[in-house]
LUMZAMAR-106934 format. One record per atom (N, C-alpha, C): residue number from 1; residue in one letter; x, y, z. Coordinates in nm, 2 decimals, always signed. Last residue first. Example, Ala and Ser with C-alpha at 12.3 -4.5 7.8 and 13.67 -1.06 7.14 Angstrom:
BEGIN
site pos:2; code:s; c1:+1.28; c2:-0.22; c3:+0.71
site pos:2; code:s; c1:+1.37; c2:-0.11; c3:+0.71
site pos:2; code:s; c1:+1.29; c2:+0.00; c3:+0.79
site pos:1; code:a; c1:+1.32; c2:-0.57; c3:+0.78
site pos:1; code:a; c1:+1.23; c2:-0.45; c3:+0.78
site pos:1; code:a; c1:+1.32; c2:-0.33; c3:+0.78
//
This chain:
BEGIN
site pos:71; code:x; c1:-2.51; c2:+2.21; c3:+0.34
site pos:71; code:x; c1:-2.61; c2:+2.10; c3:+0.35
site pos:71; code:x; c1:-2.73; c2:+2.13; c3:+0.27
site pos:70; code:x; c1:-2.19; c2:+2.28; c3:+0.19
site pos:70; code:x; c1:-2.32; c2:+2.33; c3:+0.25
site pos:70; code:x; c1:-2.42; c2:+2.21; c3:+0.24
site pos:69; code:x; c1:-1.88; c2:+2.14; c3:+0.30
site pos:69; code:x; c1:-1.99; c2:+2.14; c3:+0.20
site pos:69; code:x; c1:-2.12; c2:+2.19; c3:+0.27
site pos:68; code:x; c1:-1.61; c2:+2.32; c3:+0.43
site pos:68; code:x; c1:-1.72; c2:+2.23; c3:+0.46
site pos:68; code:x; c1:-1.83; c2:+2.25; c3:+0.35
site pos:67; code:x; c1:-1.30; c2:+2.35; c3:+0.28
site pos:67; code:x; c1:-1.42; c2:+2.41; c3:+0.32
site pos:67; code:x; c1:-1.53; c2:+2.31; c3:+0.33
site pos:66; code:x; c1:-0.99; c2:+2.23; c3:+0.41
site pos:66; code:x; c1:-1.10; c2:+2.22; c3:+0.31
site pos:66; code:x; c1:-1.22; c2:+2.29; c3:+0.37
site pos:65; code:x; c1:-0.69; c2:+2.41; c3:+0.46
site pos:65; code:x; c1:-0.81; c2:+2.35; c3:+0.52
site pos:65; code:x; c1:-0.92; c2:+2.35; c3:+0.41
site pos:64; code:x; c1:-0.37; c2:+2.34; c3:+0.31
site pos:64; code:x; c1:-0.49; c2:+2.43; c3:+0.33
site pos:64; code:x; c1:-0.61; c2:+2.35; c3:+0.38
site pos:63; code:x; c1:-0.10; c2:+2.22; c3:+0.50
site pos:63; code:x; c1:-0.19; c2:+2.20; c3:+0.39
site pos:63; code:x; c1:-0.32; c2:+2.29; c3:+0.42
site pos:62; code:x; c1:+0.15; c2:+2.45; c3:+0.62
site pos:62; code:x; c1:+0.06; c2:+2.34; c3:+0.64
site pos:62; code:x; c1:-0.04; c2:+2.33; c3:+0.52
site pos:61; code:x; c1:+0.45; c2:+2.53; c3:+0.42
site pos:61; code:x; c1:+0.33; c2:+2.57; c3:+0.50
site pos:61; code:x; c1:+0.24; c2:+2.45; c3:+0.52
site pos:60; code:x; c1:+0.78; c2:+2.39; c3:+0.48
site pos:60; code:x; c1:+0.66; c2:+2.42; c3:+0.40
site pos:60; code:x; c1:+0.54; c2:+2.45; c3:+0.48
site pos:59; code:x; c1:+0.99; c2:+2.32; c3:+0.64
site pos:59; code:x; c1:+0.96; c2:+2.46; c3:+0.62
site pos:59; code:x; c1:+0.84; c2:+2.49; c3:+0.53
site pos:58; code:x; c1:+1.06; c2:+2.02; c3:+0.46
site pos:58; code:x; c1:+1.09; c2:+2.11; c3:+0.58
site pos:58; code:x; c1:+1.06; c2:+2.26; c3:+0.55
site pos:57; code:x; c1:+0.80; c2:+1.86; c3:+0.29
site pos:57; code:x; c1:+0.92; c2:+1.93; c3:+0.28
site pos:57; code:x; c1:+0.94; c2:+2.02; c3:+0.41
site pos:56; code:x; c1:+0.55; c2:+1.76; c3:+0.32
site pos:56; code:x; c1:+0.65; c2:+1.68; c3:+0.36
site pos:56; code:x; c1:+0.79; c2:+1.75; c3:+0.36
site pos:55; code:x; c1:+0.37; c2:+1.93; c3:+0.20
site pos:55; code:x; c1:+0.37; c2:+1.94; c3:+0.34
site pos:55; code:x; c1:+0.48; c2:+1.85; c3:+0.40
site pos:54; code:x; c1:+0.40; c2:+1.87; c3:-0.07
site pos:54; code:x; c1:+0.45; c2:+2.00; c3:-0.02
site pos:54; code:x; c1:+0.46; c2:+2.00; c3:+0.13
site pos:53; code:x; c1:+0.53; c2:+1.54; c3:-0.11
site pos:53; code:x; c1:+0.42; c2:+1.63; c3:-0.10
site pos:53; code:x; c1:+0.47; c2:+1.76; c3:-0.04
site pos:52; code:x; c1:+0.77; c2:+1.42; c3:-0.35
site pos:52; code:x; c1:+0.73; c2:+1.46; c3:-0.21
site pos:52; code:x; c1:+0.61; c2:+1.55; c3:-0.21
site pos:51; code:x; c1:+0.68; c2:+1.17; c3:-0.59
site pos:51; code:x; c1:+0.73; c2:+1.30; c3:-0.56
site pos:51; code:x; c1:+0.69; c2:+1.34; c3:-0.42
site pos:50; code:x; c1:+0.76; c2:+0.82; c3:-0.55
site pos:50; code:x; c1:+0.66; c2:+0.93; c3:-0.56
site pos:50; code:x; c1:+0.72; c2:+1.06; c3:-0.52
site pos:49; code:x; c1:+1.00; c2:+0.65; c3:-0.74
site pos:49; code:x; c1:+0.96; c2:+0.71; c3:-0.61
site pos:49; code:x; c1:+0.86; c2:+0.82; c3:-0.63
site pos:48; code:x; c1:+0.89; c2:+0.40; c3:-0.98
site pos:48; code:x; c1:+0.97; c2:+0.52; c3:-0.94
site pos:48; code:x; c1:+0.92; c2:+0.57; c3:-0.80
site pos:47; code:x; c1:+0.90; c2:+0.11; c3:-1.17
site pos:47; code:x; c1:+0.85; c2:+0.18; c3:-1.05
site pos:47; code:x; c1:+0.95; c2:+0.29; c3:-1.02
site pos:46; code:x; c1:+0.85; c2:+0.11; c3:-1.52
site pos:46; code:x; c1:+0.94; c2:+0.09; c3:-1.41
site pos:46; code:x; c1:+0.88; c2:+0.17; c3:-1.29
site pos:45; code:x; c1:+0.68; c2:-0.06; c3:-1.80
site pos:45; code:x; c1:+0.70; c2:+0.05; c3:-1.70
site pos:45; code:x; c1:+0.80; c2:+0.01; c3:-1.59
site pos:44; code:x; c1:+0.69; c2:-0.28; c3:-1.96
site pos:44; code:x; c1:+0.63; c2:-0.16; c3:-2.01
site pos:44; code:x; c1:+0.66; c2:-0.03; c3:-1.93
site pos:43; code:x; c1:+0.75; c2:-0.53; c3:-1.87
site pos:43; code:x; c1:+0.86; c2:-0.45; c3:-1.92
site pos:43; code:x; c1:+0.81; c2:-0.32; c3:-1.98
site pos:42; code:x; c1:+0.57; c2:-0.69; c3:-1.74
site pos:42; code:x; c1:+0.57; c2:-0.69; c3:-1.88
site pos:42; code:x; c1:+0.68; c2:-0.61; c3:-1.95
site pos:41; code:x; c1:+0.61; c2:-0.61; c3:-1.47
site pos:41; code:x; c1:+0.65; c2:-0.75; c3:-1.51
site pos:41; code:x; c1:+0.66; c2:-0.76; c3:-1.67
site pos:40; code:x; c1:+0.51; c2:-0.35; c3:-1.49
site pos:40; code:x; c1:+0.65; c2:-0.37; c3:-1.46
site pos:40; code:x; c1:+0.69; c2:-0.51; c3:-1.50
site pos:39; code:x; c1:+0.24; c2:-0.42; c3:-1.53
site pos:39; code:x; c1:+0.31; c2:-0.34; c3:-1.63
site pos:39; code:x; c1:+0.46; c2:-0.35; c3:-1.61
site pos:38; code:x; c1:+0.18; c2:-0.54; c3:-1.28
site pos:38; code:x; c1:+0.17; c2:-0.62; c3:-1.41
site pos:38; code:x; c1:+0.25; c2:-0.55; c3:-1.52
site pos:37; code:x; c1:+0.22; c2:-0.33; c3:-1.10
site pos:37; code:x; c1:+0.30; c2:-0.45; c3:-1.09
site pos:37; code:x; c1:+0.30; c2:-0.53; c3:-1.22
site pos:36; code:x; c1:+0.02; c2:-0.15; c3:-1.19
site pos:36; code:x; c1:+0.16; c2:-0.12; c3:-1.20
site pos:36; code:x; c1:+0.25; c2:-0.24; c3:-1.19
site pos:35; code:x; c1:-0.22; c2:-0.29; c3:-1.12
site pos:35; code:x; c1:-0.19; c2:-0.25; c3:-1.26
site pos:35; code:x; c1:-0.04; c2:-0.23; c3:-1.28
site pos:34; code:x; c1:-0.19; c2:-0.31; c3:-0.84
site pos:34; code:x; c1:-0.20; c2:-0.44; c3:-0.93
site pos:34; code:x; c1:-0.17; c2:-0.41; c3:-1.07
site pos:33; code:x; c1:-0.18; c2:-0.04; c3:-0.77
site pos:33; code:x; c1:-0.06; c2:-0.13; c3:-0.75
site pos:33; code:x; c1:-0.07; c2:-0.25; c3:-0.84
site pos:32; code:x; c1:-0.30; c2:+0.21; c3:-0.99
site pos:32; code:x; c1:-0.33; c2:+0.10; c3:-0.89
site pos:32; code:x; c1:-0.21; c2:+0.01; c3:-0.89
site pos:31; code:x; c1:-0.07; c2:+0.48; c3:-1.05
site pos:31; code:x; c1:-0.16; c2:+0.38; c3:-1.10
site pos:31; code:x; c1:-0.19; c2:+0.28; c3:-0.98
site pos:30; code:x; c1:+0.06; c2:+0.79; c3:-1.13
site pos:30; code:x; c1:+0.02; c2:+0.70; c3:-1.02
site pos:30; code:x; c1:-0.09; c2:+0.61; c3:-1.07
site pos:29; code:x; c1:+0.31; c2:+0.84; c3:-1.39
site pos:29; code:x; c1:+0.17; c2:+0.84; c3:-1.33
site pos:29; code:x; c1:+0.16; c2:+0.76; c3:-1.21
site pos:28; code:x; c1:+0.49; c2:+0.98; c3:-1.63
site pos:28; code:x; c1:+0.50; c2:+0.94; c3:-1.49
site pos:28; code:x; c1:+0.36; c2:+0.95; c3:-1.43
site pos:27; code:x; c1:+0.57; c2:+0.91; c3:-1.97
site pos:27; code:x; c1:+0.48; c2:+0.96; c3:-1.87
site pos:27; code:x; c1:+0.51; c2:+0.90; c3:-1.73
site pos:26; code:x; c1:+0.75; c2:+0.77; c3:-2.14
site pos:26; code:x; c1:+0.80; c2:+0.89; c3:-2.07
site pos:26; code:x; c1:+0.70; c2:+0.95; c3:-1.96
site pos:25; code:x; c1:+0.50; c2:+0.67; c3:-2.37
site pos:25; code:x; c1:+0.64; c2:+0.65; c3:-2.32
site pos:25; code:x; c1:+0.69; c2:+0.78; c3:-2.26
site pos:24; code:x; c1:+0.16; c2:+0.70; c3:-2.26
site pos:24; code:x; c1:+0.27; c2:+0.73; c3:-2.36
site pos:24; code:x; c1:+0.40; c2:+0.71; c3:-2.29
site pos:23; code:x; c1:-0.13; c2:+0.52; c3:-2.22
site pos:23; code:x; c1:-0.01; c2:+0.57; c3:-2.16
site pos:23; code:x; c1:+0.09; c2:+0.59; c3:-2.26
site pos:22; code:x; c1:-0.48; c2:+0.51; c3:-2.23
site pos:22; code:x; c1:-0.36; c2:+0.52; c3:-2.31
site pos:22; code:x; c1:-0.25; c2:+0.59; c3:-2.24
site pos:21; code:x; c1:-0.71; c2:+0.29; c3:-2.11
site pos:21; code:x; c1:-0.63; c2:+0.41; c3:-2.07
site pos:21; code:x; c1:-0.51; c2:+0.40; c3:-2.16
site pos:20; code:x; c1:-1.04; c2:+0.19; c3:-2.14
site pos:20; code:x; c1:-0.91; c2:+0.17; c3:-2.19
site pos:20; code:x; c1:-0.83; c2:+0.30; c3:-2.16
site pos:19; code:x; c1:-1.33; c2:+0.01; c3:-2.01
site pos:19; code:x; c1:-1.23; c2:+0.12; c3:-2.00
site pos:19; code:x; c1:-1.10; c2:+0.09; c3:-2.06
site pos:18; code:x; c1:-1.47; c2:-0.21; c3:-2.01
site pos:18; code:x; c1:-1.53; c2:-0.10; c3:-2.09
site pos:18; code:x; c1:-1.43; c2:+0.02; c3:-2.09
site pos:17; code:x; c1:-1.37; c2:-0.40; c3:-1.83
site pos:17; code:x; c1:-1.33; c2:-0.41; c3:-1.97
site pos:17; code:x; c1:-1.39; c2:-0.30; c3:-2.06
site pos:16; code:x; c1:-1.27; c2:-0.38; c3:-1.53
site pos:16; code:x; c1:-1.37; c2:-0.30; c3:-1.61
site pos:16; code:x; c1:-1.32; c2:-0.30; c3:-1.76
site pos:15; code:x; c1:-1.08; c2:-0.55; c3:-1.43
site pos:15; code:x; c1:-1.21; c2:-0.53; c3:-1.35
site pos:15; code:x; c1:-1.31; c2:-0.45; c3:-1.42
site pos:14; code:x; c1:-0.86; c2:-0.55; c3:-1.60
site pos:14; code:x; c1:-0.95; c2:-0.67; c3:-1.60
site pos:14; code:x; c1:-1.08; c2:-0.65; c3:-1.52
site pos:13; code:x; c1:-0.81; c2:-0.25; c3:-1.79
site pos:13; code:x; c1:-0.81; c2:-0.32; c3:-1.66
site pos:13; code:x; c1:-0.90; c2:-0.44; c3:-1.66
site pos:12; code:x; c1:-0.63; c2:-0.20; c3:-2.06
site pos:12; code:x; c1:-0.77; c2:-0.23; c3:-2.03
site pos:12; code:x; c1:-0.77; c2:-0.31; c3:-1.90
site pos:11; code:x; c1:-0.40; c2:+0.03; c3:-2.19
site pos:11; code:x; c1:-0.43; c2:-0.06; c3:-2.08
site pos:11; code:x; c1:-0.58; c2:-0.07; c3:-2.06
site pos:10; code:x; c1:-0.17; c2:+0.07; c3:-2.43
site pos:10; code:x; c1:-0.31; c2:+0.08; c3:-2.41
site pos:10; code:x; c1:-0.34; c2:-0.02; c3:-2.30
site pos:9; code:x; c1:+0.14; c2:+0.23; c3:-2.42
site pos:9; code:x; c1:+0.07; c2:+0.12; c3:-2.38
site pos:9; code:x; c1:-0.08; c2:+0.16; c3:-2.37
site pos:8; code:x; c1:+0.48; c2:+0.31; c3:-2.52
site pos:8; code:x; c1:+0.34; c2:+0.34; c3:-2.53
site pos:8; code:x; c1:+0.26; c2:+0.21; c3:-2.49
site pos:7; code:x; c1:+0.73; c2:+0.24; c3:-2.27
site pos:7; code:x; c1:+0.68; c2:+0.22; c3:-2.41
site pos:7; code:x; c1:+0.53; c2:+0.27; c3:-2.40
site pos:6; code:x; c1:+0.79; c2:+0.31; c3:-2.02
site pos:6; code:x; c1:+0.90; c2:+0.30; c3:-2.11
site pos:6; code:x; c1:+0.86; c2:+0.29; c3:-2.26
site pos:5; code:x; c1:+0.65; c2:+0.51; c3:-1.77
site pos:5; code:x; c1:+0.63; c2:+0.42; c3:-1.88
site pos:5; code:x; c1:+0.75; c2:+0.43; c3:-1.98
site pos:4; code:x; c1:+0.70; c2:+0.50; c3:-1.43
site pos:4; code:x; c1:+0.74; c2:+0.57; c3:-1.55
site pos:4; code:x; c1:+0.72; c2:+0.47; c3:-1.67
site pos:3; code:x; c1:+0.48; c2:+0.50; c3:-1.15
site pos:3; code:x; c1:+0.55; c2:+0.44; c3:-1.25
site pos:3; code:x; c1:+0.59; c2:+0.53; c3:-1.36
site pos:2; code:x; c1:+0.37; c2:+0.45; c3:-0.81
site pos:2; code:x; c1:+0.41; c2:+0.55; c3:-0.91
site pos:2; code:x; c1:+0.50; c2:+0.48; c3:-1.02
site pos:1; code:x; c1:+0.10; c2:+0.33; c3:-0.65
site pos:1; code:x; c1:+0.22; c2:+0.30; c3:-0.71
site pos:1; code:x; c1:+0.26; c2:+0.40; c3:-0.82
//
């Protein structure tokens, strides 16, 4: 889920209380859907459309091939 933050927010996810993420007003980030939905409900963020991937644009080159890891 892609969101834009309207206010500064310190976020501690319920599944890992050892972690705190600082989001600043105006930031656009991809977050876990459950986190984003809660932040939208609280009025801290709004959902936005994800930016298009380079391979989604007409005429763009294909995505580069990944090199295989050495065994």
